[in-house]
Steps between C-alpha positions, in 0.01 A plus 500: 500500500335670203296706738814621681661603172181680408500696829868596461440603139201717595712665777784572255259639245344720768842634605596558138170682436555711813819642341274672248387742771718777640445812705642848455582701812467882513870531586639313198513456124422153367682410177341206315702322231402220262795284402732791582303769312307770682129430513375761746618752755270578794544813709383441854398861545225466242460127423528323833301182564462146368597418139508197273778376272601182324622242752867433557724451306327691225476830687737620774462782750776742613421731789667840530474722806364841399576667838794729565815301571840603627848362551838619624763559233845347551741753652697682228839663542596793283773766485381855558626805310750760626391824328803698623775272367276361225578141605326216678451528878402251769315172443145509631267205568130557431204294614168557326163333442248502217121470495322372186185337371329367187260781400263336249425193290720613209795541739422159650531344155847661453598398854416135444682489169815687612526442874236249619573502879564766767835334581607545140380862516742557788782350297420728207424825684789470747791539255301749287430738792837445672678588178306828475557563872876451468505734201311769698732471803809525283389844373433654840749643756528322833378805695177510295424143603589488872537867598268655762490831682762519783290640782785614724692654209190686390432623853861611533480686170185677614642586839851596393651219708398199703139556597322317778129500576351566154240241394616256233151374401492726190830356387379142549200588284738641239696169509176310432417730208849453352476123527154495336619728219807284446300174485246659265779622271654150489157342446414726205833427333464124545147499354610723212293807592834685487821427315798360690635852550163654590394643165218418264490123440505327164215262405722198557564600863147419617539180702128470566414499130772247427385259774132530399564464127742210515389311809147614581621627839385838627772639732315700763794633690870455579622621834851516648500339843845619609846606387798343673867426450613154390631271772853517360535876557285548812798480735685776317183707480444453872855610568446806285181582686678462835777728373250764392312471827826538695587808295157645571542421870834681494335798329227507764753476782710777349189713458403422861843594633494824304155586632610412854807719467288787367256461791780492758667805340173692499436399861848609611463832319158558656637406848791743464264773386269440794792487745652822365161669516454378859845626602432837344165516674673403828757777460227755429294387803804498732616839379158643554477336844842639596402842380170482689685386815750783467217751460320357803819516711581849380146607587521337840845646582387844389233495771771479787857542376649499852344165578640377167851603606447328836409173330798525269733551802352193668550294181867615485548408867345161442732428211798598713387273781433211259846533340633226727731702720525390865597844627380837375627811673310820423483843658169600659499787259540266196221544243409132523420531872321830472162355387504246775586751769279784376206293367294578193457869421170656570265524201474846362151640500 
């Protein structure tokens, strides 16, 4: 029995002695306390490896991740500003995220004393950043936050009307630039690089300095993920969008009808011009042909005028015969019978 107790005691002493050894990873800070007071802070970037301390419960070890960490901020809703009427405008919901880290051993000491865990850091940074974000949104017009370049409107402005066939890739690139500039402007104002209205900031506006000084947290970046409307007003916003789209459709249809009418009018005018020109050309050609025929006949008749008279007499006789009369009584000396009885005159030499 005594031997069993001895073995158990040796095992417990070995386990207790093992707690005197601890390792430091390159991706962490190790904060060693003795009865609650800081004893040592090891930075894994320069002091990684195996270390020795007093066994538990004399010394305790707190591990802090020194890598870059990130978390999504709770969605914040804020009223935007109407610069025309100098009142508040629509409510806008903003989703953002923050990246942060513990930069050095001194900051790790402040972090352990003021924050202690990453979960508590989220609870501290979330309201702090969201408050600044809501203040920034409330100073900016709605169009500055969600406005982009209207490709079709821009094309129409360039073309003096509805334009089809021009490439819209440059305008999509312009949209991307506007969105990047907008997000950068919001980011700088949240971090305190600019004042809430875009001017020179005051020393108290620097959120990075405040977080590092008070909590030992280095805020690396804050980025807006998206702007959207709150669920309560999305239906009315969607109806407004549909109304604006319907108005734009009506404008396009009206522009299309006007262009179609202009095309039809121009085509009718061109057709009438071509038809009139063709008729005039026809008259000229027919007049010339008639004149040429008359000249040819006159020249032909001039060669044998007697034969011409003979043909004319035959034509007159033919017309009289074709008049539909059943009985035609003529004297043998009648001029109509003379050509048939005498024959064609002899050609003069």
